[in-house]
All heavy atoms as a GROMACS GRO file, in nm:
protein
  572
    1ARG      N    1   2.291   0.974   1.136
    1ARG     CA    2   2.421   1.040   1.110
    1ARG      C    3   2.506   0.959   1.019
    1ARG      O    4   2.617   1.020   0.991
    1ARG     CB    5   2.484   1.082   1.254
    1ARG     CG    6   2.395   1.170   1.336
    1ARG     CD    7   2.476   1.243   1.436
    1ARG     NE    8   2.600   1.307   1.388
    1ARG     CZ    9   2.705   1.319   1.459
    1ARG    NH1   10   2.711   1.281   1.576
    1ARG    NH2   11   2.808   1.374   1.396
    2ARG      N   12   2.482   0.843   1.004
    2ARG     CA   13   2.569   0.761   0.919
    2ARG      C   14   2.521   0.737   0.774
    2ARG      O   15   2.559   0.658   0.691
    2ARG     CB   16   2.592   0.618   0.976
    2ARG     CG   17   2.680   0.624   1.103
    2ARG     CD   18   2.702   0.494   1.149
    2ARG     NE   19   2.667   0.493   1.291
    2ARG     CZ   20   2.607   0.386   1.354
    2ARG    NH1   21   2.605   0.276   1.288
    2ARG    NH2   22   2.577   0.405   1.482
    3ALA      N   23   2.418   0.823   0.745
    3ALA     CA   24   2.365   0.812   0.610
    3ALA      C   25   2.464   0.868   0.506
    3ALA      O   26   2.564   0.938   0.532
    3ALA     CB   27   2.233   0.895   0.599
    4GLN      N   28   2.440   0.826   0.377
    4GLN     CA   29   2.528   0.860   0.270
    4GLN      C   30   2.452   0.911   0.147
    4GLN      O   31   2.346   0.866   0.133
    4GLN     CB   32   2.616   0.755   0.224
    4GLN     CG   33   2.712   0.693   0.326
    4GLN     CD   34   2.805   0.578   0.276
    4GLN    OE1   35   2.772   0.533   0.160
    4GLN    NE2   36   2.893   0.534   0.360
    5ILE      N   37   2.506   1.015   0.084
    5ILE     CA   38   2.439   1.060  -0.051
    5ILE      C   39   2.532   1.008  -0.160
    5ILE      O   40   2.650   1.041  -0.164
    5ILE     CB   41   2.433   1.220  -0.057
    5ILE    CG1   42   2.346   1.268   0.051
    5ILE    CG2   43   2.390   1.264  -0.180
    5ILE    CD1   44   2.343   1.420   0.074
    6THR      N   45   2.472   0.908  -0.234
    6THR     CA   46   2.555   0.845  -0.336
    6THR      C   47   2.505   0.880  -0.482
    6THR      O   48   2.564   0.816  -0.569
    6THR     CB   49   2.546   0.693  -0.314
    6THR    OG1   50   2.414   0.651  -0.320
    6THR    CG2   51   2.610   0.654  -0.191
    7SER      N   52   2.426   0.976  -0.494
    7SER     CA   53   2.390   1.025  -0.623
    7SER      C   54   2.504   1.084  -0.707
    7SER      O   55   2.603   1.127  -0.641
    7SER     CB   56   2.275   1.112  -0.620
    7SER     OG   57   2.309   1.248  -0.583
    8ALA      N   58   2.484   1.077  -0.845
    8ALA     CA   59   2.601   1.140  -0.917
    8ALA      C   60   2.617   1.285  -0.886
    8ALA      O   61   2.720   1.342  -0.899
    8ALA     CB   62   2.578   1.113  -1.072
    9GLU      N   63   2.513   1.356  -0.862
    9GLU     CA   64   2.510   1.501  -0.828
    9GLU      C   65   2.562   1.533  -0.708
    9GLU      O   66   2.584   1.649  -0.656
    9GLU     CB   67   2.383   1.566  -0.853
    9GLU     CG   68   2.300   1.532  -0.991
    9GLU     CD   69   2.232   1.402  -0.994
    9GLU    OE1   70   2.199   1.353  -0.885
    9GLU    OE2   71   2.225   1.356  -1.107
   10ARG      N   72   2.585   1.426  -0.603
   10ARG     CA   73   2.631   1.439  -0.475
   10ARG      C   74   2.538   1.540  -0.399
   10ARG      O   75   2.566   1.628  -0.321
   10ARG     CB   76   2.768   1.503  -0.453
   10ARG     CG   77   2.859   1.404  -0.519
   10ARG     CD   78   3.006   1.451  -0.501
   10ARG     NE   79   3.052   1.468  -0.353
   10ARG     CZ   80   3.127   1.552  -0.317
   10ARG    NH1   81   3.185   1.644  -0.381
   10ARG    NH2   82   3.145   1.540  -0.184
   11SER      N   83   2.403   1.526  -0.424
   11SER     CA   84   2.294   1.602  -0.353
   11SER      C   85   2.167   1.516  -0.334
   11SER      O   86   2.152   1.430  -0.406
   11SER     CB   87   2.264   1.733  -0.432
   11SER     OG   88   2.199   1.711  -0.553
   12ALA      N   89   2.092   1.569  -0.246
   12ALA     CA   90   1.962   1.501  -0.208
   12ALA      C   91   1.875   1.620  -0.151
   12ALA      O   92   1.913   1.722  -0.112
   12ALA     CB   93   1.979   1.387  -0.119
   13THR      N   94   1.742   1.585  -0.166
   13THR     CA   95   1.635   1.680  -0.109
   13THR      C   96   1.552   1.610  -0.010
   13THR      O   97   1.503   1.497  -0.028
   13THR     CB   98   1.553   1.730  -0.214
   13THR    OG1   99   1.636   1.808  -0.324
   13THR    CG2  100   1.449   1.829  -0.168
   14LEU      N  101   1.534   1.664   0.112
   14LEU     CA  102   1.448   1.618   0.216
   14LEU      C  103   1.335   1.725   0.245
   14LEU      O  104   1.378   1.837   0.267
   14LEU     CB  105   1.530   1.586   0.330
   14LEU     CG  106   1.447   1.542   0.466
   14LEU    CD1  107   1.396   1.392   0.432
   14LEU    CD2  108   1.538   1.532   0.574
   15GLU      N  109   1.222   1.684   0.241
   15GLU     CA  110   1.102   1.778   0.275
   15GLU      C  111   1.054   1.737   0.412
   15GLU      O  112   1.033   1.631   0.446
   15GLU     CB  113   0.984   1.756   0.171
   15GLU     CG  114   0.872   1.844   0.212
   15GLU     CD  115   0.756   1.835   0.118
   15GLU    OE1  116   0.762   1.777   0.004
   15GLU    OE2  117   0.652   1.884   0.143
   16VAL      N  118   1.051   1.841   0.497
   16VAL     CA  119   1.015   1.829   0.626
   16VAL      C  120   0.896   1.941   0.647
   16VAL      O  121   0.900   2.037   0.600
   16VAL     CB  122   1.124   1.861   0.729
   16VAL    CG1  123   1.238   1.766   0.725
   16VAL    CG2  124   1.189   1.998   0.701
   17ASN      N  125   0.800   1.892   0.743
   17ASN     CA  126   0.684   1.970   0.774
   17ASN      C  127   0.660   1.950   0.927
   17ASN      O  128   0.622   1.849   0.971
   17ASN     CB  129   0.565   1.937   0.701
   17ASN     CG  130   0.589   1.976   0.542
   17ASN    OD1  131   0.591   2.091   0.520
   17ASN    ND2  132   0.589   1.879   0.463
   18ALA      N  133   0.675   2.063   1.008
   18ALA     CA  134   0.650   2.054   1.139
   18ALA      C  135   0.530   2.146   1.174
   18ALA      O  136   0.524   2.266   1.145
   18ALA     CB  137   0.758   2.106   1.218
   19ILE      N  138   0.421   2.092   1.212
   19ILE     CA  139   0.300   2.171   1.249
   19ILE      C  140   0.272   2.151   1.391
   19ILE      O  141   0.237   2.031   1.432
   19ILE     CB  142   0.178   2.126   1.155
   19ILE    CG1  143   0.221   2.143   1.010
   19ILE    CG2  144   0.050   2.203   1.183
   19ILE    CD1  145   0.124   2.089   0.918
   20PHE      N  146   0.274   2.258   1.480
   20PHE     CA  147   0.251   2.249   1.616
   20PHE      C  148   0.353   2.144   1.687
   20PHE      O  149   0.298   2.080   1.780
   20PHE     CB  150   0.105   2.231   1.649
   20PHE     CG  151   0.020   2.336   1.614
   20PHE    CD1  152  -0.066   2.328   1.515
   20PHE    CD2  153   0.009   2.440   1.705
   20PHE    CE1  154  -0.153   2.419   1.472
   20PHE    CE2  155  -0.074   2.547   1.664
   20PHE     CZ  156  -0.154   2.543   1.559
   21GLY      N  157   0.463   2.132   1.631
   21GLY     CA  158   0.566   2.038   1.689
   21GLY      C  159   0.707   2.076   1.652
   21GLY      O  160   0.729   2.184   1.588
   22SER      N  161   0.800   1.995   1.664
   22SER     CA  162   0.925   2.014   1.629
   22SER      C  163   1.001   1.905   1.571
   22SER      O  164   0.957   1.785   1.599
   22SER     CB  165   1.017   2.066   1.750
   22SER     OG  166   1.024   1.966   1.860
   23ILE      N  167   1.090   1.931   1.485
   23ILE     CA  168   1.176   1.826   1.428
   23ILE      C  169   1.317   1.849   1.450
   23ILE      O  170   1.366   1.966   1.441
   23ILE     CB  171   1.153   1.820   1.264
   23ILE    CG1  172   1.007   1.784   1.243
   23ILE    CG2  173   1.249   1.723   1.203
   23ILE    CD1  174   0.971   1.795   1.094
   24GLU      N  175   1.399   1.756   1.497
   24GLU     CA  176   1.545   1.777   1.504
   24GLU      C  177   1.604   1.680   1.406
   24GLU      O  178   1.591   1.552   1.434
   24GLU     CB  179   1.576   1.728   1.651
   24GLU     CG  180   1.726   1.747   1.670
   24GLU     CD  181   1.769   1.718   1.826
   24GLU    OE1  182   1.736   1.801   1.908
   24GLU    OE2  183   1.850   1.619   1.842
   25LEU      N  184   1.674   1.720   1.321
   25LEU     CA  185   1.730   1.647   1.200
   25LEU      C  186   1.883   1.638   1.231
   25LEU      O  187   1.949   1.738   1.239
   25LEU     CB  188   1.707   1.707   1.081
   25LEU     CG  189   1.757   1.658   0.944
   25LEU    CD1  190   1.694   1.520   0.929
   25LEU    CD2  191   1.714   1.750   0.830
   26ARG      N  192   1.925   1.521   1.242
   26ARG     CA  193   2.080   1.501   1.263
   26ARG      C  194   2.138   1.448   1.134
   26ARG      O  195   2.087   1.357   1.064
   26ARG     CB  196   2.097   1.401   1.368
   26ARG     CG  197   2.052   1.423   1.504
   26ARG     CD  198   2.160   1.506   1.580
   26ARG     NE  199   2.116   1.545   1.711
   26ARG     CZ  200   2.198   1.566   1.805
   26ARG    NH1  201   2.323   1.582   1.773
   26ARG    NH2  202   2.151   1.601   1.917
   27VAL      N  203   2.246   1.520   1.085
   27VAL     CA  204   2.305   1.483   0.959
   27VAL      C  205   2.451   1.456   0.974
   27VAL      O  206   2.512   1.517   1.080
   27VAL     CB  207   2.291   1.597   0.853
   27VAL    CG1  208   2.137   1.618   0.823
   27VAL    CG2  209   2.347   1.727   0.912
   28PRO      N  210   2.528   1.392   0.896
   28PRO     CA  211   2.670   1.365   0.914
   28PRO      C  212   2.742   1.500   0.897
   28PRO      O  213   2.694   1.601   0.833
   28PRO     CB  214   2.703   1.282   0.787
   28PRO     CG  215   2.578   1.215   0.756
   28PRO     CD  216   2.465   1.304   0.784
   29GLU      N  217   2.857   1.502   0.966
   29GLU     CA  218   2.929   1.632   0.973
   29GLU      C  219   2.994   1.666   0.839
   29GLU      O  220   3.023   1.785   0.818
   29GLU     CB  221   3.054   1.622   1.079
   29GLU     CG  222   3.004   1.588   1.212
   29GLU     CD  223   3.114   1.568   1.317
   29GLU    OE1  224   3.228   1.543   1.268
   29GLU    OE2  225   3.092   1.565   1.432
   30THR      N  226   3.001   1.581   0.741
   30THR     CA  227   3.058   1.602   0.611
   30THR      C  228   2.958   1.646   0.516
   30THR      O  229   3.008   1.688   0.401
   30THR     CB  230   3.120   1.476   0.559
   30THR    OG1  231   3.023   1.374   0.550
   30THR    CG2  232   3.225   1.410   0.652
   31TRP      N  233   2.830   1.672   0.557
   31TRP     CA  234   2.742   1.723   0.464
   31TRP      C  235   2.722   1.872   0.462
   31TRP      O  236   2.727   1.933   0.574
   31TRP     CB  237   2.600   1.669   0.483
   31TRP     CG  238   2.581   1.522   0.459
   31TRP    CD1  239   2.683   1.433   0.415
   31TRP    CD2  240   2.459   1.444   0.451
   31TRP    NE1  241   2.631   1.309   0.393
   31TRP    CE2  242   2.491   1.321   0.418
   31TRP    CE3  243   2.333   1.480   0.492
   31TRP    CZ2  244   2.402   1.211   0.405
   31TRP    CZ3  245   2.232   1.373   0.491
   31TRP    CH2  246   2.281   1.244   0.434
   32ARG      N  247   2.699   1.937   0.342
   32ARG     CA  248   2.656   2.078   0.344
   32ARG      C  249   2.513   2.092   0.343
   32ARG      O  250   2.439   2.019   0.268
   32ARG     CB  251   2.726   2.145   0.212
   32ARG     CG  252   2.705   2.295   0.214
   32ARG     CD  253   2.789   2.346   0.101
   32ARG     NE  254   2.729   2.317  -0.032
   32ARG     CZ  255   2.645   2.388  -0.089
   32ARG    NH1  256   2.600   2.500  -0.038
   32ARG    NH2  257   2.590   2.355  -0.218
   33ILE      N  258   2.454   2.179   0.412
   33ILE     CA  259   2.314   2.196   0.428
   33ILE      C  260   2.262   2.314   0.362
   33ILE      O  261   2.321   2.434   0.385
   33ILE     CB  262   2.271   2.195   0.577
   33ILE    CG1  263   2.309   2.074   0.640
   33ILE    CG2  264   2.113   2.213   0.589
   33ILE    CD1  265   2.269   1.935   0.595
   34VAL      N  266   2.161   2.308   0.276
   34VAL     CA  267   2.096   2.421   0.226
   34VAL      C  268   1.950   2.422   0.266
   34VAL      O  269   1.871   2.341   0.227
   34VAL     CB  270   2.102   2.434   0.077
   34VAL    CG1  271   2.028   2.550   0.008
   34VAL    CG2  272   2.244   2.429   0.014
   35ALA      N  273   1.920   2.507   0.359
   35ALA     CA  274   1.788   2.500   0.427
   35ALA      C  275   1.695   2.615   0.341
   35ALA      O  276   1.716   2.721   0.346
   35ALA     CB  277   1.793   2.550   0.571
   36GLN      N  278   1.600   2.547   0.276
   36GLN     CA  279   1.510   2.630   0.200
   36GLN      C  280   1.363   2.623   0.253
   36GLN      O  281   1.274   2.649   0.192
   36GLN     CB  282   1.506   2.577   0.060
   36GLN     CG  283   1.648   2.586  -0.012
   36GLN     CD  284   1.650   2.528  -0.158
   36GLN    OE1  285   1.594   2.431  -0.178
   36GLN    NE2  286   1.730   2.576  -0.234
   37ALA      N  287   1.354   2.568   0.372
   37ALA     CA  288   1.221   2.555   0.443
   37ALA      C  289   1.168   2.695   0.499
   37ALA      O  290   1.264   2.779   0.535
   37ALA     CB  291   1.231   2.459   0.553
   38ALA      N  292   1.049   2.715   0.512
   38ALA     CA  293   0.996   2.840   0.554
   38ALA      C  294   0.941   2.827   0.700
   38ALA      O  295   0.877   2.719   0.730
   38ALA     CB  296   0.881   2.889   0.457
   39GLY      N  297   0.960   2.926   0.782
   39GLY     CA  298   0.905   2.926   0.908
   39GLY      C  299   0.789   3.020   0.914
   39GLY      O  300   0.796   3.134   0.884
   40ILE      N  301   0.664   2.968   0.953
   40ILE     CA  302   0.546   3.052   0.957
   40ILE      C  303   0.508   3.050   1.108
   40ILE      O  304   0.452   2.947   1.147
   40ILE     CB  305   0.439   3.003   0.861
   40ILE    CG1  306   0.489   2.994   0.719
   40ILE    CG2  307   0.307   3.098   0.863
   40ILE    CD1  308   0.401   2.918   0.626
   41PHE      N  309   0.535   3.149   1.178
   41PHE     CA  310   0.515   3.149   1.324
   41PHE      C  311   0.597   3.040   1.385
   41PHE      O  312   0.547   2.982   1.474
   41PHE     CB  313   0.367   3.154   1.372
   41PHE     CG  314   0.276   3.265   1.324
   41PHE    CD1  315   0.184   3.260   1.219
   41PHE    CD2  316   0.298   3.385   1.390
   41PHE    CE1  317   0.110   3.368   1.176
   41PHE    CE2  318   0.227   3.495   1.352
   41PHE     CZ  319   0.134   3.492   1.248
   42GLY      N  320   0.708   3.012   1.317
   42GLY     CA  321   0.785   2.898   1.370
   42GLY      C  322   0.928   2.940   1.321
   42GLY      O  323   0.956   3.046   1.271
   43SER      N  324   1.022   2.845   1.325
   43SER     CA  325   1.154   2.861   1.281
   43SER      C  326   1.229   2.744   1.220
   43SER      O  327   1.190   2.630   1.241
   43SER     CB  328   1.243   2.901   1.410
   43SER     OG  329   1.262   2.793   1.494
   44VAL      N  330   1.316   2.776   1.128
   44VAL     CA  331   1.398   2.670   1.064
   44VAL      C  332   1.539   2.710   1.082
   44VAL      O  333   1.590   2.823   1.036
   44VAL     CB  334   1.371   2.652   0.916
   44VAL    CG1  335   1.462   2.556   0.855
   44VAL    CG2  336   1.217   2.618   0.897
   45GLU      N  337   1.617   2.638   1.172
   45GLU     CA  338   1.754   2.675   1.202
   45GLU      C  339   1.857   2.570   1.167
   45GLU      O  340   1.838   2.447   1.184
   45GLU     CB  341   1.766   2.696   1.348
   45GLU     CG  342   1.683   2.801   1.408
   45GLU     CD  343   1.699   2.811   1.555
   45GLU    OE1  344   1.812   2.875   1.594
   45GLU    OE2  345   1.621   2.762   1.618
   46ASP      N  346   1.965   2.613   1.095
   46ASP     CA  347   2.078   2.529   1.055
   46ASP      C  348   2.172   2.545   1.156
   46ASP      O  349   2.248   2.660   1.169
   46ASP     CB  350   2.122   2.557   0.915
   46ASP     CG  351   2.242   2.476   0.876
   46ASP    OD1  352   2.282   2.384   0.948
   46ASP    OD2  353   2.294   2.503   0.756
   47LYS      N  354   2.210   2.455   1.245
   47LYS     CA  355   2.311   2.461   1.356
   47LYS      C  356   2.430   2.371   1.319
   47LYS      O  357   2.511   2.343   1.411
   47LYS     CB  358   2.249   2.424   1.485
   47LYS     CG  359   2.139   2.528   1.529
   47LYS     CD  360   2.098   2.500   1.666
   47LYS     CE  361   1.994   2.605   1.716
   47LYS     NZ  362   1.956   2.579   1.848
   48THR      N  363   2.455   2.340   1.193
   48THR     CA  364   2.568   2.248   1.165
   48THR      C  365   2.689   2.334   1.152
   48THR      O  366   2.688   2.453   1.130
   48THR     CB  367   2.544   2.182   1.029
   48THR    OG1  368   2.524   2.279   0.931
   48THR    CG2  369   2.422   2.083   1.034
   49LEU      N  370   2.805   2.271   1.180
   49LEU     CA  371   2.940   2.341   1.179
   49LEU      C  372   2.982   2.355   1.042
   49LEU      O  373   3.064   2.449   0.993
   49LEU     CB  374   3.035   2.268   1.282
   49LEU     CG  375   2.992   2.261   1.411
   49LEU    CD1  376   3.099   2.189   1.497
   49LEU    CD2  377   2.994   2.419   1.473
   50ALA      N  378   2.955   2.255   0.956
   50ALA     CA  379   3.008   2.253   0.819
   50ALA      C  380   2.968   2.371   0.739
   50ALA      O  381   3.050   2.419   0.646
   50ALA     CB  382   2.964   2.133   0.736
   51ASN      N  383   2.859   2.428   0.758
   51ASN     CA  384   2.822   2.558   0.679
   51ASN      C  385   2.887   2.679   0.720
   51ASN      O  386   2.888   2.774   0.655
   51ASN     CB  387   2.667   2.570   0.688
   51ASN     CG  388   2.590   2.463   0.606
   51ASN    OD1  389   2.651   2.409   0.505
   51ASN    ND2  390   2.466   2.434   0.655
   52LYS      N  391   2.969   2.677   0.828
   52LYS     CA  392   3.043   2.788   0.865
   52LYS      C  393   3.182   2.800   0.793
   52LYS      O  394   3.232   2.897   0.784
   52LYS     CB  395   3.083   2.777   1.015
   52LYS     CG  396   2.956   2.739   1.110
   52LYS     CD  397   2.869   2.856   1.138
   52LYS     CE  398   2.766   2.819   1.235
   52LYS     NZ  399   2.651   2.752   1.193
   53ALA      N  400   3.227   2.683   0.739
   53ALA     CA  401   3.350   2.685   0.654
   53ALA      C  402   3.317   2.728   0.508
   53ALA      O  403   3.245   2.663   0.428
   53ALA     CB  404   3.410   2.538   0.653
   54PRO      N  405   3.391   2.836   0.456
   54PRO     CA  406   3.357   2.895   0.321
   54PRO      C  407   3.391   2.803   0.216
   54PRO      O  408   3.345   2.803   0.105
   54PRO     CB  409   3.434   3.018   0.318
   54PRO     CG  410   3.537   3.004   0.424
   54PRO     CD  411   3.494   2.914   0.524
   55THR      N  412   3.494   2.709   0.225
   55THR     CA  413   3.540   2.624   0.118
   55THR      C  414   3.498   2.476   0.141
   55THR      O  415   3.558   2.388   0.072
   55THR     CB  416   3.693   2.618   0.112
   55THR    OG1  417   3.745   2.583   0.237
   55THR    CG2  418   3.744   2.765   0.087
   56PHE      N  419   3.389   2.454   0.211
   56PHE     CA  420   3.348   2.316   0.230
   56PHE      C  421   3.286   2.256   0.107
   56PHE      O  422   3.220   2.317   0.028
   56PHE     CB  423   3.237   2.310   0.341
   56PHE     CG  424   3.189   2.187   0.377
   56PHE    CD1  425   3.271   2.105   0.472
   56PHE    CD2  426   3.068   2.126   0.340
   56PHE    CE1  427   3.230   1.980   0.496
   56PHE    CE2  428   3.028   2.009   0.376
   56PHE     CZ  429   3.114   1.932   0.467
   57ASP      N  430   3.339   2.138   0.083
   57ASP     CA  431   3.292   2.061  -0.049
   57ASP      C  432   3.235   1.920  -0.034
   57ASP      O  433   3.267   1.832  -0.102
   57ASP     CB  434   3.428   2.054  -0.139
   57ASP     CG  435   3.390   2.003  -0.265
   57ASP    OD1  436   3.288   2.049  -0.334
   57ASP    OD2  437   3.468   1.929  -0.336
   58GLY      N  438   3.153   1.908   0.072
   58GLY     CA  439   3.085   1.780   0.093
   58GLY      C  440   2.952   1.769   0.012
   58GLY      O  441   2.916   1.858  -0.051
   59PRO      N  442   2.885   1.656   0.028
   59PRO     CA  443   2.765   1.627  -0.043
   59PRO      C  444   2.664   1.732   0.013
   59PRO      O  445   2.676   1.784   0.138
   59PRO     CB  446   2.729   1.488  -0.003
   59PRO     CG  447   2.840   1.428   0.062
   59PRO     CD  448   2.934   1.539   0.095
   60THR      N  449   2.558   1.769  -0.070
   60THR     CA  450   2.476   1.875  -0.031
   60THR      C  451   2.327   1.817   0.009
   60THR      O  452   2.277   1.742  -0.076
   60THR     CB  453   2.463   1.981  -0.141
   60THR    OG1  454   2.594   2.025  -0.170
   60THR    CG2  455   2.372   2.082  -0.095
   61LEU      N  456   2.271   1.856   0.108
   61LEU     CA  457   2.134   1.815   0.145
   61LEU      C  458   2.055   1.943   0.140
   61LEU      O  459   2.077   2.036   0.214
   61LEU     CB  460   2.126   1.753   0.280
   61LEU     CG  461   1.984   1.719   0.326
   61LEU    CD1  462   1.930   1.603   0.228
   61LEU    CD2  463   1.983   1.670   0.470
   62PHE      N  464   1.950   1.937   0.049
   62PHE     CA  465   1.853   2.050   0.041
   62PHE      C  466   1.740   2.018   0.132
   62PHE      O  467   1.676   1.908   0.113
   62PHE     CB  468   1.807   2.075  -0.107
   62PHE     CG  469   1.920   2.121  -0.188
   62PHE    CD1  470   1.998   2.032  -0.277
   62PHE    CD2  471   1.950   2.259  -0.205
   62PHE    CE1  472   2.091   2.065  -0.350
   62PHE    CE2  473   2.052   2.296  -0.288
   62PHE     CZ  474   2.127   2.205  -0.373
   63VAL      N  475   1.707   2.110   0.231
   63VAL     CA  476   1.588   2.077   0.322
   63VAL      C  477   1.488   2.175   0.274
   63VAL      O  478   1.496   2.304   0.292
   63VAL     CB  479   1.638   2.100   0.467
   63VAL    CG1  480   1.507   2.074   0.562
   63VAL    CG2  481   1.746   2.007   0.504
   64THR      N  482   1.375   2.124   0.245
   64THR     CA  483   1.248   2.204   0.191
   64THR      C  484   1.138   2.182   0.291
   64THR      O  485   1.142   2.077   0.371
   64THR     CB  486   1.210   2.174   0.052
   64THR    OG1  487   1.168   2.036   0.042
   64THR    CG2  488   1.327   2.196  -0.050
   65GLY      N  489   1.033   2.256   0.287
   65GLY     CA  490   0.916   2.228   0.368
   65GLY      C  491   0.874   2.351   0.446
   65GLY      O  492   0.904   2.463   0.404
   66SER      N  493   0.826   2.325   0.556
   66SER     CA  494   0.776   2.440   0.652
   66SER      C  495   0.772   2.406   0.788
   66SER      O  496   0.756   2.281   0.823
   66SER     CB  497   0.641   2.488   0.596
   66SER     OG  498   0.553   2.378   0.627
   67ALA      N  499   0.777   2.506   0.878
   67ALA     CA  500   0.748   2.481   1.020
   67ALA      C  501   0.630   2.582   1.048
   67ALA      O  502   0.651   2.716   1.058
   67ALA     CB  503   0.876   2.531   1.094
   68VAL      N  504   0.520   2.539   1.088
   68VAL     CA  505   0.401   2.621   1.117
   68VAL      C  506   0.378   2.610   1.265
   68VAL      O  507   0.340   2.488   1.311
   68VAL     CB  508   0.278   2.582   1.035
   68VAL    CG1  509   0.158   2.668   1.061
   68VAL    CG2  510   0.314   2.583   0.883
   69PHE      N  511   0.395   2.707   1.349
   69PHE     CA  512   0.375   2.704   1.491
   69PHE      C  513   0.464   2.596   1.552
   69PHE      O  514   0.426   2.530   1.647
   69PHE     CB  515   0.235   2.687   1.536
   69PHE     CG  516   0.143   2.803   1.503
   69PHE    CD1  517   0.063   2.803   1.407
   69PHE    CD2  518   0.147   2.920   1.580
   69PHE    CE1  519  -0.020   2.908   1.364
   69PHE    CE2  520   0.065   3.031   1.548
   69PHE     CZ  521  -0.008   3.027   1.446
   70GLY      N  522   0.584   2.570   1.489
   70GLY     CA  523   0.675   2.457   1.538
   70GLY      C  524   0.805   2.497   1.492
   70GLY      O  525   0.849   2.631   1.458
   71SER      N  526   0.908   2.411   1.498
   71SER     CA  527   1.038   2.438   1.470
   71SER      C  528   1.116   2.309   1.398
   71SER      O  529   1.073   2.196   1.415
   71SER     CB  530   1.129   2.468   1.582
   71SER     OG  531   1.127   2.369   1.675
   72VAL      N  532   1.206   2.339   1.314
   72VAL     CA  533   1.294   2.246   1.254
   72VAL      C  534   1.438   2.280   1.281
   72VAL      O  535   1.471   2.396   1.255
   72VAL     CB  536   1.271   2.243   1.094
   72VAL    CG1  537   1.376   2.153   1.028
   72VAL    CG2  538   1.142   2.199   1.051
   73GLU      N  539   1.519   2.193   1.350
   73GLU     CA  540   1.645   2.228   1.387
   73GLU      C  541   1.741   2.119   1.328
   73GLU      O  542   1.717   2.005   1.334
   73GLU     CB  543   1.657   2.217   1.543
   73GLU     CG  544   1.768   2.278   1.603
   73GLU     CD  545   1.755   2.293   1.750
   73GLU    OE1  546   1.800   2.200   1.810
   73GLU    OE2  547   1.694   2.388   1.796
   74ILE      N  548   1.837   2.167   1.255
   74ILE     CA  549   1.929   2.078   1.184
   74ILE      C  550   2.061   2.076   1.249
   74ILE      O  551   2.118   2.193   1.268
   74ILE     CB  552   1.939   2.122   1.034
   74ILE    CG1  553   1.816   2.132   0.972
   74ILE    CG2  554   2.037   2.019   0.959
   74ILE    CD1  555   1.805   2.200   0.830
   75LYS      N  556   2.118   1.965   1.304
   75LYS     CA  557   2.240   1.965   1.381
   75LYS      C  558   2.331   1.848   1.310
   75LYS      O  559   2.282   1.761   1.245
   75LYS     CB  560   2.208   1.914   1.513
   75LYS     CG  561   2.131   2.027   1.596
   75LYS     CD  562   2.106   1.962   1.733
   75LYS     CE  563   2.040   2.070   1.822
   75LYS     NZ  564   2.017   2.017   1.951
   76ASP      N  565   2.463   1.854   1.345
   76ASP     CA  566   2.535   1.741   1.302
   76ASP      C  567   2.594   1.679   1.420
   76ASP      O  568   2.557   1.708   1.537
   76ASP     CB  569   2.665   1.789   1.210
   76ASP     CG  570   2.740   1.914   1.252
   76ASP    OD1  571   2.728   1.950   1.374
   76ASP    OD2  572   2.798   1.968   1.170
   0.00000   0.00000   0.00000
């Protein structure tokens, strides 16, 4: 939860793959999450509070990958 995104674009990409298991990803509260992962007989859920604010301007984390018979849960 204390990680930082220091690239000039203020964005980073993380690939996650959960197969018959689960991943709980904890991110800083100041990050904006763009979940682009696919759930195949599984789920990918963004449970962060920052994405609920329409004018949020924090660094962006793109989450790609898949959840096959498993789950990916993103929390802050």
